[in-house]
C-alpha positions in Angstrom: 0.0 0.0 0.0 1.2 3.5 -0.9 2.4 5.3 2.2 1.3 8.7 0.6 -2.3 7.6 0.5 -4.7 9.4 2.7 -7.5 7.9 4.7 -9.9 9.2 2.1 -8.0 7.4 -0.7 -7.8 4.2 1.4 -11.6 4.4 1.9 -12.2 4.5 -1.8 -9.7 1.7 -2.4 -11.7 -0.5 0.0 -14.8 0.1 -2.2 -12.9 -0.5 -5.4 -13.5 3.0 -6.7 -11.1 4.5 -9.3 -9.8 8.0 -8.5 -6.8 10.3 -9.2 -4.9 12.0 -6.4 -3.7 15.5 -7.2 -1.4 17.4 -4.9 -0.8 21.1 -4.6 1.2 23.7 -2.6 -0.7 24.7 0.5 -1.0 28.3 1.6 -2.3 28.2 5.2 -3.5 31.8 4.7 -5.7 30.8 1.8 -7.5 27.5 2.1 -10.4 28.5 -0.2 -11.8 26.1 -2.7 -11.2 28.7 -5.5 -7.5 28.8 -4.6 -7.3 25.0 -4.6 -9.1 24.8 -7.9 -6.6 27.2 -9.5 -3.7 25.2 -8.2 -5.0 21.9 -9.5 -6.1 23.3 -12.8 -9.9 22.9 -12.5 -12.7 25.4 -12.5 -13.9 26.3 -9.0 -17.4 25.0 -9.6 -15.8 21.5 -10.2 -14.0 21.5 -6.9 -16.4 20.7 -4.1 -15.9 21.8 -0.5 -17.0 19.7 2.4 -18.6 21.6 5.3 -19.5 20.1 8.7 -22.8 21.5 10.0 -25.0 20.8 13.0 -28.7 21.1 13.8 -30.4 22.4 16.9 -30.3 18.9 18.5 -26.5 18.5 18.0 -26.8 16.1 15.1 -23.9 16.6 12.6 -24.4 16.8 8.8 -21.9 17.1 5.9 -22.8 19.6 3.3 -20.8 19.4 0.0 -21.1 22.3 -2.4 -19.2 23.7 -5.4 -16.1 25.8 -4.5 -17.5 28.9 -6.0 -20.9 28.7 -4.2 -22.2 29.4 -0.7 -24.2 26.9 1.3 -27.8 28.0 2.0 -28.4 26.8 5.6 -32.2 27.1 5.2 -32.2 24.8 2.2 -29.9 22.3 4.0 -32.2 22.3 7.1 -35.3 21.7 4.9 -33.8 18.8 3.0 -32.3 17.3 6.2 -35.6 17.6 8.0 -34.3 19.8 10.8 -35.4 23.2 12.0 -32.0 24.9 11.7 -28.5 24.2 10.4 -25.3 26.1 11.3 -21.6 25.6 10.8 -19.8 23.6 13.4 -17.2 25.8 15.3 -13.8 25.4 13.7 -12.3 24.1 16.9 -14.7 21.1 16.8 -14.1 20.1 13.2 -10.9 18.0 13.7 -12.1 16.2 16.9 -15.4 15.3 15.1 -14.0 14.3 11.7 -10.3 13.6 12.2 -9.5 16.2 9.5 -8.2 19.7 9.6 -9.9 22.7 8.0 -8.9 22.6 4.3 -8.6 18.8 4.4 -12.2 17.7 5.4 -13.7 14.9 3.4 -16.6 12.5 4.1 -14.4 9.6 3.1 -12.8 7.9 6.1 -14.0 10.5 8.6 -13.9 9.5 12.3 -17.6 9.1 12.3 -20.2 8.7 9.6 -22.6 11.6 9.3 -25.4 12.1 6.8 -24.0 13.6 3.6 -25.9 16.2 1.5 -24.4 17.2 -1.9 -25.5 20.1 -4.1 -27.2 19.0 -7.3 -24.5 20.7 -9.5 -22.4 17.6 -8.9 -24.1 15.8 -11.8 -23.0 18.5 -14.3 -19.4 17.1 -14.4 -17.6 14.0 -15.7 -15.2 14.3 -12.7 -15.2 16.3 -9.5 -12.6 17.1 -7.0 -12.9 16.9 -3.2 -10.3 16.9 -0.4 -8.5 13.6 0.1 -8.4 14.1 3.8 -5.3 16.3 4.1 -4.4 19.8 3.0 -2.5 19.7 -0.2 -4.2 16.6 -1.7 -7.4 16.4 -3.7 -9.2 13.3 -5.0 -10.7 13.4 -8.5 -13.4 10.9 -9.3 -16.7 10.6 -11.1 -19.8 12.2 -9.4 -21.6 8.8 -9.5 -18.7 7.1 -7.6 -18.6 10.0 -5.1 -22.4 9.8 -4.5 -22.3 6.0 -4.1 -19.2 6.0 -1.7 -20.7 8.9 0.3 -24.2 7.5 0.4 -25.2 11.1 -0.3 -28.5 12.8 -0.8 -28.5 15.2 -3.8 -30.4 18.5 -3.4 -30.3 22.2 -4.2 -28.1 23.4 -1.4 -26.6 26.7 -2.6 -27.6 30.3 -2.2 -29.1 31.8 -5.3 -26.7 34.0 -7.2 -27.6 37.7 -6.8 -27.1 39.7 -9.9 -26.7 43.5 -9.3 -28.8 44.4 -12.3 -31.7 42.2 -10.9 -32.0 44.2 -7.7 -34.2 47.3 -7.4 -32.8 48.7 -4.2 -36.1 48.1 -2.4 -38.0 50.3 -4.9 -40.9 48.8 -7.0 
């Protein structure tokens, strides 16, 4: 077994899922998905970020959205059947998942939490997600990702606001 493989990659290996590992130089000051996308040569909408959220009862949920989008917490709560969803405090992410910010993935996480993925995932032949450590991404087919993550696909992103579409509150 390759010593450079991450827990996320080993998890996919255990399922017999094909993937490509792609490494990049980490800038601890900029862990954004758009920065990662630029470094691995993919558009930001094809690089999905994995966010750990929680509901009012303390249940944890993974939300996976395109790197150029923002999670709509109300949409996530509705699809997950909870009253409210919020981000888990950064200090709690590693103890709960086993992964550091910038390296969170649903694959091989410490515990299994429900996974909700934005519907844009089906638009691509391949997507990229963190491999479980900063500086390494996993590229795989959306179908394989959804199967391995046992994910629910839904509209999870905030609507894009176009400046020309706003009226400034006037009719």
